[in-house]
N, C-alpha and C positions, 0 to 999 in steps of 0.2 A: 425625628431620625427614624429612615425607615428598616423594621425589624427584618422583612423578608429579604431572603436570599434564597437565590438559585441552588436546589439541591444537583447531586450529585446523579447523572442516571444511573439506575441499577439495573441489574443483570438479574435475572428470575431462572431459576434452577428449577425444573419438574423432576420430583421424588416419584419415583416409576413403581416401588414395592408395593403390590396391592396382594388382597388374598386370591384374585382371579384374573386371569388372564383377560378380562374382559374391565376390568375394574379402570386399569390404567392409572393416568392422570386425573386427577377429577378436583372441583370446588373444595377449596380449600386444603389443598395437597400441595401447597407451593411453599417457595420460598424465597427471600431477597437476598443477594450480594450486595451491599453496599462496603463505601469507605466509611462507614462506621462502624459495620458487623454484620450480621445475620439478624433479619426482620421474619420472623414464623407467622403467616397468616394461615390459622386455623391448624389442627390437633395433629400429628402425627402417629403413625403407632412406633411401636419399638422396635419394630425391622425394617422401616424406612428411616428412622434416627439410626438404628446401624447402619442402614445402606448412607445414611450422610456423612458418618464418620470413615467410611470406608472410602468416600468419592473424596472427601477432604485431605485423606492418608495417602492415596493415587497421588491426587495432585502433586501434592508435596513431593513424592518417592521420583514422579515422573516427568516433573516441570521443563527440561532441558529436553525430553523428548518433545512433548506439546510445544515448548519452543522450537523445537527445530523445523516439526510440519506446519508454525505459524509462518517461517520464515523463508523455508520454501516454496507454499502457499503466495506469499508477497512478491516475491522473487519472478514468480512464472504472469502473476496478474500486473504486477503495478512497478518490475522492474528491478533491476538491485541500488541503482541510486536513490532512489525513493523508499527502500526498506532501511537502508543504511542511515538516510537523515530524520526518520520516524524514530528507528533504536535509540538514533544519539539524541535524539528530542526530549525523547521519557528516559533518557538515561539509563538503559538497561547498560550492568555491568559486561564487559568485554569478556571477562572471565562464562557468564554463562551463554555469549553469543558465541561464542569460540569453538565451546562444548555443543551447543545445538546445531552448528554448521558442520559437524562430523559428524554428530548422530542424524544429520539430515542427511547423508552417503550411503544410508543402509533403509533399503526397503522393505516394508510393513511387515513382508514376510518372512524375514530374515528377526526381528525385532520379538522374540520368542520371552514370555513372561520371567521363564528363568535366566536371564540378563537383566542387571540392572542396567540402567544409564550410562554410567561409567561404562562398561562392559561395551556396549556399543558408541560409545565415545572411542574408543580403543580401537576397535571394527575400524570405524570410521577414519580415524588417521591413519592407521598403521596401513590399509588398505585401500586407500584410496581410487574409489569407479574400480573395482575387482569385485565384480559381485560372485565369482568362481572364488574364491579365497578367503570371501569374508564367508559364503556359507561353509566351507571347509571348519574352519575354526568357530564358526558357530557350533557345529556339530563337536570338535574336538575339547570345545571348553566345556562344554554341557557333561560330555562322557569325560570329562578327566574333574569335572565341578572346579574350573581354573579363577581365581582371583581376578581380578580388573589387571593387578599389577605381573601376577602370572602369565594370563593373555599377550598382553603384551612382549614381555619378555620372552614367550614363546615365537608370539610372530618372529617378530627381530631376528631370535636365531635359529625360525625353521624346525623347530621340534618342542615337543613341550617339556617343559620346564617347571617343576614345580618349587616352592616357597625355598626349599632346603638347597637349590642351585643360585637363587637371587637374594636371599638373606643378608646378602652385604649390601647391597642397593636399595637407594632412596626408596621409600614409595611416593614419591612425590610424582607425579604425571611431568616429565620433563619432553615429551616426544613432539617432534617434527610437526608441524602446522599446516593446515592446507594452504595453496593460491588465496583462496576468497578470504582465509581470516588474516594474512597478510596485507592484502586489500582493504581490506574493512579496519585491518588497525593504520592502513595510512591514512585514508580518509576521515578517519577519526581524530589521528594527530594534528593533520593540514586542520579541520575545522578550530581545532581549538588555539591553536598558532594564528587566527586568524585569515586562514585562508592562504589562496594563491595571489593577491594581490599585497596581502602583507609579509608572504616569503619575497620578495621580489622587492620590497622596501627594505630590508635588512640592510645594514651596512657589508661591507666588503667581505672583511675577517670573515663574520658570522658565515656568511655566501661559502668561502672556501672551506671553512671546518664542516659545512652543512657536505659540500660535493665531496669532501675526501669520505663522509659517512654512506654516502649513497654508491659511489664509484664502484663497487663490485656488483652492484644489481646493474649498474648500466653499462658494465662492459658486457655482461652475460645475456643482457638483453639486447645489446649490440651482435653479438654472436651468434644468438638465437634468430636475429633477424636476418642477419646475413646466409641464413641455410636454408632461407626460404626463398630468394632472390633466385632467377635463374642462371643456370650455369653457363659460362661464356661461353660462344663456337671456338674453340683452339682453330 
């Protein structure tokens, strides 16, 4: 039996902390992230090890922000369909992708360090494609120290609300998703049921039930389509 197996490719991360600007990243100052853990190549200083911990903490706290930028990049360079396919193949959680899609609407200069990923998610969800209002509420959130829930309720009310005004409400985020999120959810559902061919092969009763569920979407789509048609000349 052949005991050799192909190892998963590793990702090398440079530890950049040094005693002088010229020192930079040198030999023996690298570590490798593998599917089994971290492999240290050479000795690290205390400052370098502390930076490693800070980096791991940052990845944990800003995961959805980084995922947002990765998705935006993928859409711009490879197309929405390919991005959806790969996210599905890699079994990314839908909730993570949904948060990332909201955050992806917030430009980098508005993503201030004081704002959590949840703050950014609220801004993208409640103020889609409205940079002016996003900038306004970033300022108000920092000025009043709003929590993500307070920020969401304040945006919806059009004025700053503190916890005392919303303490009877649930802390779970149940806001309106973006149309991109709806499309992503639909594409994932279609793949899970076997694709278009499988749906077309359903029995008559299942087709009727499905049409009843999607009828409101179909009606709205037809109404929107009608507004794009040239007006009849009277």
